[in-house]
mmCIF file of the N, C-alpha and C atoms, coordinates in Angstrom:
data_MODEL
# 
_entry.id   MODEL 
# 
loop_
_atom_site.group_PDB 
_atom_site.id 
_atom_site.type_symbol 
_atom_site.label_atom_id 
_atom_site.label_alt_id 
_atom_site.label_comp_id 
_atom_site.label_asym_id 
_atom_site.label_entity_id 
_atom_site.label_seq_id 
_atom_site.pdbx_PDB_ins_code 
_atom_site.Cartn_x 
_atom_site.Cartn_y 
_atom_site.Cartn_z 
_atom_site.occupancy 
_atom_site.B_iso_or_equiv 
_atom_site.pdbx_formal_charge 
_atom_site.auth_seq_id 
_atom_site.auth_comp_id 
_atom_site.auth_asym_id 
_atom_site.auth_atom_id 
_atom_site.pdbx_PDB_model_num 
ATOM 1   N N  . MET A 1 1  ? -141.861 45.310 -101.993 1.00 0.00 ? 1  MET A N  1 
ATOM 2   C CA . MET A 1 1  ? -141.292 44.623 -100.970 1.00 0.00 ? 1  MET A CA 1 
ATOM 3   C C  . MET A 1 1  ? -141.196 45.084 -99.137  1.00 0.00 ? 1  MET A C  1 
ATOM 4   N N  . GLU A 1 2  ? -142.085 45.166 -98.201  1.00 0.00 ? 2  GLU A N  1 
ATOM 5   C CA . GLU A 1 2  ? -141.415 45.240 -96.944  1.00 0.00 ? 2  GLU A CA 1 
ATOM 6   C C  . GLU A 1 2  ? -140.861 43.923 -96.496  1.00 0.00 ? 2  GLU A C  1 
ATOM 7   N N  . SER A 1 3  ? -139.552 43.991 -96.113  1.00 0.00 ? 3  SER A N  1 
ATOM 8   C CA . SER A 1 3  ? -139.086 43.149 -95.068  1.00 0.00 ? 3  SER A CA 1 
ATOM 9   C C  . SER A 1 3  ? -140.078 43.320 -93.700  1.00 0.00 ? 3  SER A C  1 
ATOM 10  N N  . LEU A 1 4  ? -139.528 41.425 -93.211  1.00 0.00 ? 4  LEU A N  1 
ATOM 11  C CA . LEU A 1 4  ? -140.539 41.846 -92.422  1.00 0.00 ? 4  LEU A CA 1 
ATOM 12  C C  . LEU A 1 4  ? -139.782 42.590 -90.888  1.00 0.00 ? 4  LEU A C  1 
ATOM 13  N N  . TRP A 1 5  ? -138.531 42.890 -91.094  1.00 0.00 ? 5  TRP A N  1 
ATOM 14  C CA . TRP A 1 5  ? -137.843 43.584 -89.986  1.00 0.00 ? 5  TRP A CA 1 
ATOM 15  C C  . TRP A 1 5  ? -138.334 44.650 -89.978  1.00 0.00 ? 5  TRP A C  1 
ATOM 16  N N  . GLN A 1 6  ? -138.763 45.444 -91.155  1.00 0.00 ? 6  GLN A N  1 
ATOM 17  C CA . GLN A 1 6  ? -138.922 47.025 -90.905  1.00 0.00 ? 6  GLN A CA 1 
ATOM 18  C C  . GLN A 1 6  ? -140.300 46.570 -90.729  1.00 0.00 ? 6  GLN A C  1 
ATOM 19  N N  . LYS A 1 7  ? -141.129 46.349 -90.954  1.00 0.00 ? 7  LYS A N  1 
ATOM 20  C CA . LYS A 1 7  ? -142.568 45.755 -90.827  1.00 0.00 ? 7  LYS A CA 1 
ATOM 21  C C  . LYS A 1 7  ? -142.858 45.992 -89.745  1.00 0.00 ? 7  LYS A C  1 
ATOM 22  N N  . ASN A 1 8  ? -141.727 45.524 -88.587  1.00 0.00 ? 8  ASN A N  1 
ATOM 23  C CA . ASN A 1 8  ? -142.574 45.610 -87.127  1.00 0.00 ? 8  ASN A CA 1 
ATOM 24  C C  . ASN A 1 8  ? -141.292 45.950 -86.362  1.00 0.00 ? 8  ASN A C  1 
ATOM 25  N N  . VAL A 1 9  ? -140.473 46.606 -86.901  1.00 0.00 ? 9  VAL A N  1 
ATOM 26  C CA . VAL A 1 9  ? -139.053 47.640 -86.050  1.00 0.00 ? 9  VAL A CA 1 
ATOM 27  C C  . VAL A 1 9  ? -140.074 48.236 -84.657  1.00 0.00 ? 9  VAL A C  1 
ATOM 28  N N  . ASN A 1 10 ? -141.260 49.096 -85.136  1.00 0.00 ? 10 ASN A N  1 
ATOM 29  C CA . ASN A 1 10 ? -141.998 49.890 -84.472  1.00 0.00 ? 10 ASN A CA 1 
ATOM 30  C C  . ASN A 1 10 ? -142.985 49.317 -83.345  1.00 0.00 ? 10 ASN A C  1 
ATOM 31  N N  . GLU A 1 11 ? -142.715 47.892 -83.115  1.00 0.00 ? 11 GLU A N  1 
ATOM 32  C CA . GLU A 1 11 ? -143.427 47.402 -82.631  1.00 0.00 ? 11 GLU A CA 1 
ATOM 33  C C  . GLU A 1 11 ? -142.792 46.114 -81.485  1.00 0.00 ? 11 GLU A C  1 
ATOM 34  N N  . ILE A 1 12 ? -141.538 45.916 -82.460  1.00 0.00 ? 12 ILE A N  1 
ATOM 35  C CA . ILE A 1 12 ? -140.217 45.510 -81.262  1.00 0.00 ? 12 ILE A CA 1 
ATOM 36  C C  . ILE A 1 12 ? -139.540 46.031 -80.271  1.00 0.00 ? 12 ILE A C  1 
ATOM 37  N N  . LEU A 1 13 ? -139.350 46.949 -80.905  1.00 0.00 ? 13 LEU A N  1 
ATOM 38  C CA . LEU A 1 13 ? -139.168 48.815 -79.592  1.00 0.00 ? 13 LEU A CA 1 
ATOM 39  C C  . LEU A 1 13 ? -139.942 49.790 -79.967  1.00 0.00 ? 13 LEU A C  1 
ATOM 40  N N  . GLU A 1 14 ? -140.075 49.712 -78.011  1.00 0.00 ? 14 GLU A N  1 
ATOM 41  C CA . GLU A 1 14 ? -140.581 50.269 -77.609  1.00 0.00 ? 14 GLU A CA 1 
ATOM 42  C C  . GLU A 1 14 ? -141.243 51.838 -78.188  1.00 0.00 ? 14 GLU A C  1 
ATOM 43  N N  . ASP A 1 15 ? -139.862 52.171 -77.775  1.00 0.00 ? 15 ASP A N  1 
ATOM 44  C CA . ASP A 1 15 ? -139.382 53.666 -77.595  1.00 0.00 ? 15 ASP A CA 1 
ATOM 45  C C  . ASP A 1 15 ? -138.237 54.244 -78.588  1.00 0.00 ? 15 ASP A C  1 
ATOM 46  N N  . LYS A 1 16 ? -138.644 54.963 -79.635  1.00 0.00 ? 16 LYS A N  1 
ATOM 47  C CA . LYS A 1 16 ? -137.511 55.098 -80.859  1.00 0.00 ? 16 LYS A CA 1 
ATOM 48  C C  . LYS A 1 16 ? -137.360 56.073 -81.395  1.00 0.00 ? 16 LYS A C  1 
ATOM 49  N N  . LYS A 1 17 ? -136.438 56.853 -80.571  1.00 0.00 ? 17 LYS A N  1 
ATOM 50  C CA . LYS A 1 17 ? -137.022 58.246 -80.439  1.00 0.00 ? 17 LYS A CA 1 
ATOM 51  C C  . LYS A 1 17 ? -135.255 58.856 -80.616  1.00 0.00 ? 17 LYS A C  1 
ATOM 52  N N  . ILE A 1 18 ? -134.632 60.350 -81.191  1.00 0.00 ? 18 ILE A N  1 
ATOM 53  C CA . ILE A 1 18 ? -133.520 60.476 -81.237  1.00 0.00 ? 18 ILE A CA 1 
ATOM 54  C C  . ILE A 1 18 ? -132.834 61.339 -79.592  1.00 0.00 ? 18 ILE A C  1 
ATOM 55  N N  . LEU A 1 19 ? -131.823 60.558 -79.566  1.00 0.00 ? 19 LEU A N  1 
ATOM 56  C CA . LEU A 1 19 ? -130.683 60.710 -78.231  1.00 0.00 ? 19 LEU A CA 1 
ATOM 57  C C  . LEU A 1 19 ? -130.305 62.179 -78.695  1.00 0.00 ? 19 LEU A C  1 
ATOM 58  N N  . ASP A 1 20 ? -131.212 63.035 -77.582  1.00 0.00 ? 20 ASP A N  1 
ATOM 59  C CA . ASP A 1 20 ? -130.849 64.582 -77.295  1.00 0.00 ? 20 ASP A CA 1 
ATOM 60  C C  . ASP A 1 20 ? -130.751 65.160 -76.217  1.00 0.00 ? 20 ASP A C  1 
ATOM 61  N N  . LYS A 1 21 ? -130.578 64.153 -74.946  1.00 0.00 ? 21 LYS A N  1 
ATOM 62  C CA . LYS A 1 21 ? -130.170 64.857 -73.595  1.00 0.00 ? 21 LYS A CA 1 
ATOM 63  C C  . LYS A 1 21 ? -129.976 63.181 -73.018  1.00 0.00 ? 21 LYS A C  1 
ATOM 64  N N  . GLU A 1 22 ? -129.038 63.581 -71.975  1.00 0.00 ? 22 GLU A N  1 
ATOM 65  C CA . GLU A 1 22 ? -128.408 62.431 -71.224  1.00 0.00 ? 22 GLU A CA 1 
ATOM 66  C C  . GLU A 1 22 ? -129.150 61.602 -70.664  1.00 0.00 ? 22 GLU A C  1 
ATOM 67  N N  . CYS A 1 23 ? -128.962 60.687 -70.691  1.00 0.00 ? 23 CYS A N  1 
ATOM 68  C CA . CYS A 1 23 ? -129.467 58.884 -70.337  1.00 0.00 ? 23 CYS A CA 1 
ATOM 69  C C  . CYS A 1 23 ? -128.910 58.131 -69.668  1.00 0.00 ? 23 CYS A C  1 
ATOM 70  N N  . THR A 1 24 ? -129.599 57.260 -68.834  1.00 0.00 ? 24 THR A N  1 
ATOM 71  C CA . THR A 1 24 ? -128.702 56.225 -68.227  1.00 0.00 ? 24 THR A CA 1 
ATOM 72  C C  . THR A 1 24 ? -129.256 54.719 -68.718  1.00 0.00 ? 24 THR A C  1 
ATOM 73  N N  . ALA A 1 25 ? -128.418 53.527 -68.899  1.00 0.00 ? 25 ALA A N  1 
ATOM 74  C CA . ALA A 1 25 ? -129.105 51.884 -69.344  1.00 0.00 ? 25 ALA A CA 1 
ATOM 75  C C  . ALA A 1 25 ? -128.294 51.285 -68.692  1.00 0.00 ? 25 ALA A C  1 
ATOM 76  N N  . ASP A 1 26 ? -128.800 50.421 -68.657  1.00 0.00 ? 26 ASP A N  1 
ATOM 77  C CA . ASP A 1 26 ? -127.674 49.265 -68.172  1.00 0.00 ? 26 ASP A CA 1 
ATOM 78  C C  . ASP A 1 26 ? -126.572 48.736 -69.259  1.00 0.00 ? 26 ASP A C  1 
ATOM 79  N N  . VAL A 1 27 ? -127.528 48.549 -70.687  1.00 0.00 ? 27 VAL A N  1 
ATOM 80  C CA . VAL A 1 27 ? -126.595 48.523 -71.680  1.00 0.00 ? 27 VAL A CA 1 
ATOM 81  C C  . VAL A 1 27 ? -126.901 49.291 -72.342  1.00 0.00 ? 27 VAL A C  1 
ATOM 82  N N  . CYS A 1 28 ? -125.612 49.454 -73.456  1.00 0.00 ? 28 CYS A N  1 
ATOM 83  C CA . CYS A 1 28 ? -125.092 50.291 -74.707  1.00 0.00 ? 28 CYS A CA 1 
ATOM 84  C C  . CYS A 1 28 ? -125.237 49.143 -75.501  1.00 0.00 ? 28 CYS A C  1 
ATOM 85  N N  . ILE A 1 29 ? -125.462 49.747 -76.900  1.00 0.00 ? 29 ILE A N  1 
ATOM 86  C CA . ILE A 1 29 ? -125.330 48.884 -78.143  1.00 0.00 ? 29 ILE A CA 1 
ATOM 87  C C  . ILE A 1 29 ? -125.877 49.542 -79.212  1.00 0.00 ? 29 ILE A C  1 
ATOM 88  N N  . ILE A 1 30 ? -124.372 49.256 -79.828  1.00 0.00 ? 30 ILE A N  1 
ATOM 89  C CA . ILE A 1 30 ? -123.796 50.068 -81.041  1.00 0.00 ? 30 ILE A CA 1 
ATOM 90  C C  . ILE A 1 30 ? -124.146 49.185 -82.529  1.00 0.00 ? 30 ILE A C  1 
ATOM 91  N N  . GLY A 1 31 ? -125.676 50.229 -82.946  1.00 0.00 ? 31 GLY A N  1 
ATOM 92  C CA . GLY A 1 31 ? -125.718 49.206 -84.128  1.00 0.00 ? 31 GLY A CA 1 
ATOM 93  C C  . GLY A 1 31 ? -126.592 48.550 -84.045  1.00 0.00 ? 31 GLY A C  1 
ATOM 94  N N  . GLY A 1 32 ? -127.990 49.036 -85.215  1.00 0.00 ? 32 GLY A N  1 
ATOM 95  C CA . GLY A 1 32 ? -129.354 48.717 -85.083  1.00 0.00 ? 32 GLY A CA 1 
ATOM 96  C C  . GLY A 1 32 ? -129.578 47.546 -86.117  1.00 0.00 ? 32 GLY A C  1 
ATOM 97  N N  . GLY A 1 33 ? -129.468 46.760 -86.013  1.00 0.00 ? 33 GLY A N  1 
ATOM 98  C CA . GLY A 1 33 ? -129.136 45.715 -87.426  1.00 0.00 ? 33 GLY A CA 1 
ATOM 99  C C  . GLY A 1 33 ? -129.747 44.731 -86.678  1.00 0.00 ? 33 GLY A C  1 
ATOM 100 N N  . ILE A 1 34 ? -129.697 43.780 -87.059  1.00 0.00 ? 34 ILE A N  1 
ATOM 101 C CA . ILE A 1 34 ? -130.654 42.108 -86.446  1.00 0.00 ? 34 ILE A CA 1 
ATOM 102 C C  . ILE A 1 34 ? -129.819 41.657 -85.348  1.00 0.00 ? 34 ILE A C  1 
ATOM 103 N N  . THR A 1 35 ? -128.086 41.849 -85.405  1.00 0.00 ? 35 THR A N  1 
ATOM 104 C CA . THR A 1 35 ? -127.714 41.134 -84.466  1.00 0.00 ? 35 THR A CA 1 
ATOM 105 C C  . THR A 1 35 ? -127.811 42.974 -82.698  1.00 0.00 ? 35 THR A C  1 
ATOM 106 N N  . GLY A 1 36 ? -128.049 43.552 -82.965  1.00 0.00 ? 36 GLY A N  1 
ATOM 107 C CA . GLY A 1 36 ? -128.318 44.839 -82.172  1.00 0.00 ? 36 GLY A CA 1 
ATOM 108 C C  . GLY A 1 36 ? -129.581 45.558 -81.161  1.00 0.00 ? 36 GLY A C  1 
ATOM 109 N N  . ILE A 1 37 ? -130.615 44.923 -82.711  1.00 0.00 ? 37 ILE A N  1 
ATOM 110 C CA . ILE A 1 37 ? -131.868 44.805 -81.766  1.00 0.00 ? 37 ILE A CA 1 
ATOM 111 C C  . ILE A 1 37 ? -132.103 43.578 -81.197  1.00 0.00 ? 37 ILE A C  1 
ATOM 112 N N  . SER A 1 38 ? -132.120 41.788 -82.210  1.00 0.00 ? 38 SER A N  1 
ATOM 113 C CA . SER A 1 38 ? -131.579 41.102 -81.442  1.00 0.00 ? 38 SER A CA 1 
ATOM 114 C C  . SER A 1 38 ? -131.728 41.059 -79.828  1.00 0.00 ? 38 SER A C  1 
ATOM 115 N N  . THR A 1 39 ? -130.237 41.523 -79.749  1.00 0.00 ? 39 THR A N  1 
ATOM 116 C CA . THR A 1 39 ? -129.730 41.838 -78.241  1.00 0.00 ? 39 THR A CA 1 
ATOM 117 C C  . THR A 1 39 ? -130.223 42.393 -77.418  1.00 0.00 ? 39 THR A C  1 
ATOM 118 N N  . ALA A 1 40 ? -131.015 43.598 -77.862  1.00 0.00 ? 40 ALA A N  1 
ATOM 119 C CA . ALA A 1 40 ? -132.142 44.867 -76.813  1.00 0.00 ? 40 ALA A CA 1 
ATOM 120 C C  . ALA A 1 40 ? -132.585 44.289 -76.431  1.00 0.00 ? 40 ALA A C  1 
ATOM 121 N N  . TYR A 1 41 ? -133.705 43.768 -77.675  1.00 0.00 ? 41 TYR A N  1 
ATOM 122 C CA . TYR A 1 41 ? -134.708 42.881 -77.521  1.00 0.00 ? 41 TYR A CA 1 
ATOM 123 C C  . TYR A 1 41 ? -135.091 41.499 -76.245  1.00 0.00 ? 41 TYR A C  1 
ATOM 124 N N  . ASN A 1 42 ? -134.219 40.496 -76.245  1.00 0.00 ? 42 ASN A N  1 
ATOM 125 C CA . ASN A 1 42 ? -133.915 39.685 -75.110  1.00 0.00 ? 42 ASN A CA 1 
ATOM 126 C C  . ASN A 1 42 ? -132.855 40.491 -73.766  1.00 0.00 ? 42 ASN A C  1 
ATOM 127 N N  . LEU A 1 43 ? -132.737 41.434 -74.067  1.00 0.00 ? 43 LEU A N  1 
ATOM 128 C CA . LEU A 1 43 ? -131.819 41.924 -72.619  1.00 0.00 ? 43 LEU A CA 1 
ATOM 129 C C  . LEU A 1 43 ? -133.184 42.872 -72.420  1.00 0.00 ? 43 LEU A C  1 
ATOM 130 N N  . SER A 1 44 ? -133.490 43.346 -72.674  1.00 0.00 ? 44 SER A N  1 
ATOM 131 C CA . SER A 1 44 ? -135.208 43.774 -72.163  1.00 0.00 ? 44 SER A CA 1 
ATOM 132 C C  . SER A 1 44 ? -135.987 42.601 -71.595  1.00 0.00 ? 44 SER A C  1 
ATOM 133 N N  . LYS A 1 45 ? -136.021 42.064 -71.908  1.00 0.00 ? 45 LYS A N  1 
ATOM 134 C CA . LYS A 1 45 ? -137.133 40.729 -71.814  1.00 0.00 ? 45 LYS A CA 1 
ATOM 135 C C  . LYS A 1 45 ? -136.744 39.857 -70.185  1.00 0.00 ? 45 LYS A C  1 
ATOM 136 N N  . VAL A 1 46 ? -135.307 40.241 -69.573  1.00 0.00 ? 46 VAL A N  1 
ATOM 137 C CA . VAL A 1 46 ? -134.860 40.096 -68.255  1.00 0.00 ? 46 VAL A CA 1 
ATOM 138 C C  . VAL A 1 46 ? -134.977 41.483 -67.570  1.00 0.00 ? 46 VAL A C  1 
ATOM 139 N N  . GLY A 1 47 ? -134.976 42.479 -68.145  1.00 0.00 ? 47 GLY A N  1 
ATOM 140 C CA . GLY A 1 47 ? -135.122 43.041 -67.111  1.00 0.00 ? 47 GLY A CA 1 
ATOM 141 C C  . GLY A 1 47 ? -134.323 44.393 -67.074  1.00 0.00 ? 47 GLY A C  1 
ATOM 142 N N  . LYS A 1 48 ? -133.247 44.024 -68.168  1.00 0.00 ? 48 LYS A N  1 
ATOM 143 C CA . LYS A 1 48 ? -132.540 45.380 -68.095  1.00 0.00 ? 48 LYS A CA 1 
ATOM 144 C C  . LYS A 1 48 ? -132.822 46.184 -69.317  1.00 0.00 ? 48 LYS A C  1 
ATOM 145 N N  . LYS A 1 49 ? -132.404 47.460 -68.733  1.00 0.00 ? 49 LYS A N  1 
ATOM 146 C CA . LYS A 1 49 ? -132.642 48.710 -69.374  1.00 0.00 ? 49 LYS A CA 1 
ATOM 147 C C  . LYS A 1 49 ? -131.907 49.063 -70.790  1.00 0.00 ? 49 LYS A C  1 
ATOM 148 N N  . VAL A 1 50 ? -132.044 48.761 -71.690  1.00 0.00 ? 50 VAL A N  1 
ATOM 149 C CA . VAL A 1 50 ? -131.361 49.173 -73.183  1.00 0.00 ? 50 VAL A CA 1 
ATOM 150 C C  . VAL A 1 50 ? -131.599 50.461 -73.963  1.00 0.00 ? 50 VAL A C  1 
ATOM 151 N N  . ILE A 1 51 ? -130.530 50.833 -74.215  1.00 0.00 ? 51 ILE A N  1 
ATOM 152 C CA . ILE A 1 51 ? -130.477 51.946 -75.533  1.00 0.00 ? 51 ILE A CA 1 
ATOM 153 C C  . ILE A 1 51 ? -129.623 51.627 -76.074  1.00 0.00 ? 51 ILE A C  1 
ATOM 154 N N  . ILE A 1 52 ? -130.051 51.809 -77.907  1.00 0.00 ? 52 ILE A N  1 
ATOM 155 C CA . ILE A 1 52 ? -129.819 51.562 -78.844  1.00 0.00 ? 52 ILE A CA 1 
ATOM 156 C C  . ILE A 1 52 ? -129.266 52.708 -79.823  1.00 0.00 ? 52 ILE A C  1 
ATOM 157 N N  . LEU A 1 53 ? -128.020 52.427 -80.246  1.00 0.00 ? 53 LEU A N  1 
ATOM 158 C CA . LEU A 1 53 ? -126.993 53.870 -81.147  1.00 0.00 ? 53 LEU A CA 1 
ATOM 159 C C  . LEU A 1 53 ? -127.197 53.487 -82.228  1.00 0.00 ? 53 LEU A C  1 
ATOM 160 N N  . GLU A 1 54 ? -127.858 54.257 -83.065  1.00 0.00 ? 54 GLU A N  1 
ATOM 161 C CA . GLU A 1 54 ? -127.570 53.840 -84.788  1.00 0.00 ? 54 GLU A CA 1 
ATOM 162 C C  . GLU A 1 54 ? -127.439 55.092 -85.454  1.00 0.00 ? 54 GLU A C  1 
ATOM 163 N N  . ARG A 1 55 ? -126.504 55.111 -86.254  1.00 0.00 ? 55 ARG A N  1 
ATOM 164 C CA . ARG A 1 55 ? -126.208 56.988 -86.982  1.00 0.00 ? 55 ARG A CA 1 
ATOM 165 C C  . ARG A 1 55 ? -127.955 56.550 -88.319  1.00 0.00 ? 55 ARG A C  1 
ATOM 166 N N  . GLU A 1 56 ? -127.942 55.994 -88.239  1.00 0.00 ? 56 GLU A N  1 
ATOM 167 C CA . GLU A 1 56 ? -128.861 56.249 -89.560  1.00 0.00 ? 56 GLU A CA 1 
ATOM 168 C C  . GLU A 1 56 ? -130.530 55.807 -89.103  1.00 0.00 ? 56 GLU A C  1 
ATOM 169 N N  . GLU A 1 57 ? -130.661 54.519 -89.722  1.00 0.00 ? 57 GLU A N  1 
ATOM 170 C CA . GLU A 1 57 ? -131.953 53.973 -89.875  1.00 0.00 ? 57 GLU A CA 1 
ATOM 171 C C  . GLU A 1 57 ? -132.298 52.537 -88.861  1.00 0.00 ? 57 GLU A C  1 
ATOM 172 N N  . LEU A 1 58 ? -133.227 52.484 -87.860  1.00 0.00 ? 58 LEU A N  1 
ATOM 173 C CA . LEU A 1 58 ? -132.978 50.700 -87.304  1.00 0.00 ? 58 LEU A CA 1 
ATOM 174 C C  . LEU A 1 58 ? -133.326 49.842 -88.318  1.00 0.00 ? 58 LEU A C  1 
ATOM 175 N N  . ALA A 1 59 ? -133.293 48.733 -88.661  1.00 0.00 ? 59 ALA A N  1 
ATOM 176 C CA . ALA A 1 59 ? -133.931 47.293 -89.026  1.00 0.00 ? 59 ALA A CA 1 
ATOM 177 C C  . ALA A 1 59 ? -133.486 48.629 -90.459  1.00 0.00 ? 59 ALA A C  1 
ATOM 178 N N  . ASN A 1 60 ? -132.169 48.428 -91.192  1.00 0.00 ? 60 ASN A N  1 
ATOM 179 C CA . ASN A 1 60 ? -132.701 48.741 -92.040  1.00 0.00 ? 60 ASN A CA 1 
ATOM 180 C C  . ASN A 1 60 ? -131.761 48.709 -93.266  1.00 0.00 ? 60 ASN A C  1 
ATOM 181 N N  . LYS A 1 61 ? -130.604 48.400 -94.353  1.00 0.00 ? 61 LYS A N  1 
ATOM 182 C CA . LYS A 1 61 ? -129.915 48.387 -95.090  1.00 0.00 ? 61 LYS A CA 1 
ATOM 183 C C  . LYS A 1 61 ? -129.990 47.027 -94.771  1.00 0.00 ? 61 LYS A C  1 
ATOM 184 N N  . ALA A 1 62 ? -128.865 46.167 -94.692  1.00 0.00 ? 62 ALA A N  1 
ATOM 185 C CA . ALA A 1 62 ? -128.866 44.600 -94.727  1.00 0.00 ? 62 ALA A CA 1 
ATOM 186 C C  . ALA A 1 62 ? -129.599 43.772 -94.019  1.00 0.00 ? 62 ALA A C  1 
ATOM 187 N N  . THR A 1 63 ? -129.948 44.187 -92.919  1.00 0.00 ? 63 THR A N  1 
ATOM 188 C CA . THR A 1 63 ? -131.087 43.681 -91.789  1.00 0.00 ? 63 THR A CA 1 
ATOM 189 C C  . THR A 1 63 ? -132.201 43.443 -92.698  1.00 0.00 ? 63 THR A C  1 
ATOM 190 N N  . GLY A 1 64 ? -132.577 45.263 -93.010  1.00 0.00 ? 64 GLY A N  1 
ATOM 191 C CA . GLY A 1 64 ? -133.996 45.429 -93.669  1.00 0.00 ? 64 GLY A CA 1 
ATOM 192 C C  . GLY A 1 64 ? -134.422 44.659 -94.771  1.00 0.00 ? 64 GLY A C  1 
ATOM 193 N N  . ASN A 1 65 ? -133.379 44.322 -95.820  1.00 0.00 ? 65 ASN A N  1 
ATOM 194 C CA . ASN A 1 65 ? -133.366 43.895 -97.282  1.00 0.00 ? 65 ASN A CA 1 
ATOM 195 C C  . ASN A 1 65 ? -133.120 42.185 -96.973  1.00 0.00 ? 65 ASN A C  1 
ATOM 196 N N  . THR A 1 66 ? -132.682 41.958 -95.714  1.00 0.00 ? 66 THR A N  1 
ATOM 197 C CA . THR A 1 66 ? -132.907 40.092 -96.461  1.00 0.00 ? 66 THR A CA 1 
ATOM 198 C C  . THR A 1 66 ? -134.206 39.471 -95.974  1.00 0.00 ? 66 THR A C  1 
ATOM 199 N N  . THR A 1 67 ? -133.703 38.638 -96.835  1.00 0.00 ? 67 THR A N  1 
ATOM 200 C CA . THR A 1 67 ? -134.926 37.354 -96.505  1.00 0.00 ? 67 THR A CA 1 
ATOM 201 C C  . THR A 1 67 ? -134.591 36.167 -95.333  1.00 0.00 ? 67 THR A C  1 
ATOM 202 N N  . ALA A 1 68 ? -133.332 36.802 -94.801  1.00 0.00 ? 68 ALA A N  1 
ATOM 203 C CA . ALA A 1 68 ? -132.821 35.685 -93.809  1.00 0.00 ? 68 ALA A CA 1 
ATOM 204 C C  . ALA A 1 68 ? -132.806 33.954 -94.007  1.00 0.00 ? 68 ALA A C  1 
ATOM 205 N N  . LYS A 1 69 ? -132.497 33.695 -95.310  1.00 0.00 ? 69 LYS A N  1 
ATOM 206 C CA . LYS A 1 69 ? -133.183 32.267 -94.997  1.00 0.00 ? 69 LYS A CA 1 
ATOM 207 C C  . LYS A 1 69 ? -131.991 31.234 -95.662  1.00 0.00 ? 69 LYS A C  1 
ATOM 208 N N  . VAL A 1 70 ? -131.930 30.074 -95.446  1.00 0.00 ? 70 VAL A N  1 
ATOM 209 C CA . VAL A 1 70 ? -131.031 29.116 -95.793  1.00 0.00 ? 70 VAL A CA 1 
ATOM 210 C C  . VAL A 1 70 ? -131.553 28.176 -96.479  1.00 0.00 ? 70 VAL A C  1 
ATOM 211 N N  . THR A 1 71 ? -131.074 27.618 -97.739  1.00 0.00 ? 71 THR A N  1 
ATOM 212 C CA . THR A 1 71 ? -131.329 27.132 -98.302  1.00 0.00 ? 71 THR A CA 1 
ATOM 213 C C  . THR A 1 71 ? -130.333 26.059 -99.132  1.00 0.00 ? 71 THR A C  1 
ATOM 214 N N  . SER A 1 72 ? -130.610 24.852 -99.504  1.00 0.00 ? 72 SER A N  1 
ATOM 215 C CA . SER A 1 72 ? -129.911 23.107 -99.855  1.00 0.00 ? 72 SER A CA 1 
ATOM 216 C C  . SER A 1 72 ? -128.484 24.246 -100.589 1.00 0.00 ? 72 SER A C  1 
ATOM 217 N N  . GLN A 1 73 ? -128.399 25.570 -101.567 1.00 0.00 ? 73 GLN A N  1 
ATOM 218 C CA . GLN A 1 73 ? -127.935 26.022 -102.018 1.00 0.00 ? 73 GLN A CA 1 
ATOM 219 C C  . GLN A 1 73 ? -126.550 26.515 -100.879 1.00 0.00 ? 73 GLN A C  1 
ATOM 220 N N  . HIS A 1 74 ? -126.889 26.323 -100.113 1.00 0.00 ? 74 HIS A N  1 
ATOM 221 C CA . HIS A 1 74 ? -125.506 27.487 -98.648  1.00 0.00 ? 74 HIS A CA 1 
ATOM 222 C C  . HIS A 1 74 ? -124.624 26.277 -98.381  1.00 0.00 ? 74 HIS A C  1 
ATOM 223 N N  . ARG A 1 75 ? -123.367 26.042 -98.464  1.00 0.00 ? 75 ARG A N  1 
ATOM 224 C CA . ARG A 1 75 ? -122.480 25.461 -98.278  1.00 0.00 ? 75 ARG A CA 1 
ATOM 225 C C  . ARG A 1 75 ? -121.944 25.425 -96.877  1.00 0.00 ? 75 ARG A C  1 
ATOM 226 N N  . ILE A 1 76 ? -121.647 24.430 -96.340  1.00 0.00 ? 76 ILE A N  1 
ATOM 227 C CA . ILE A 1 76 ? -121.337 24.393 -94.845  1.00 0.00 ? 76 ILE A CA 1 
ATOM 228 C C  . ILE A 1 76 ? -119.709 24.469 -94.946  1.00 0.00 ? 76 ILE A C  1 
ATOM 229 N N  . ILE A 1 77 ? -119.361 25.934 -94.583  1.00 0.00 ? 77 ILE A N  1 
ATOM 230 C CA . ILE A 1 77 ? -117.939 25.731 -94.070  1.00 0.00 ? 77 ILE A CA 1 
ATOM 231 C C  . ILE A 1 77 ? -117.731 25.617 -92.776  1.00 0.00 ? 77 ILE A C  1 
ATOM 232 N N  . LEU A 1 78 ? -116.748 24.665 -93.753  1.00 0.00 ? 78 LEU A N  1 
ATOM 233 C CA . LEU A 1 78 ? -115.397 23.791 -92.313  1.00 0.00 ? 78 LEU A CA 1 
ATOM 234 C C  . LEU A 1 78 ? -114.455 24.025 -92.118  1.00 0.00 ? 78 LEU A C  1 
# 
């Protein structure tokens, strides 16, 4: 089963390539999981140029394999 993140990462991120030259951006995000991708997406929507640095694949590992659901079995931690 393919996750929603893995299925849509190419649509969410316009330009996904290896950093092989010097470049500039308004914001550099370290980590291409759900937090990094969401932050980059929202910053780009307000006109910021964003670079995401990820050691492996974007939207993979925990992000790529999560169902991101909350159920009645989850306790509220106070």
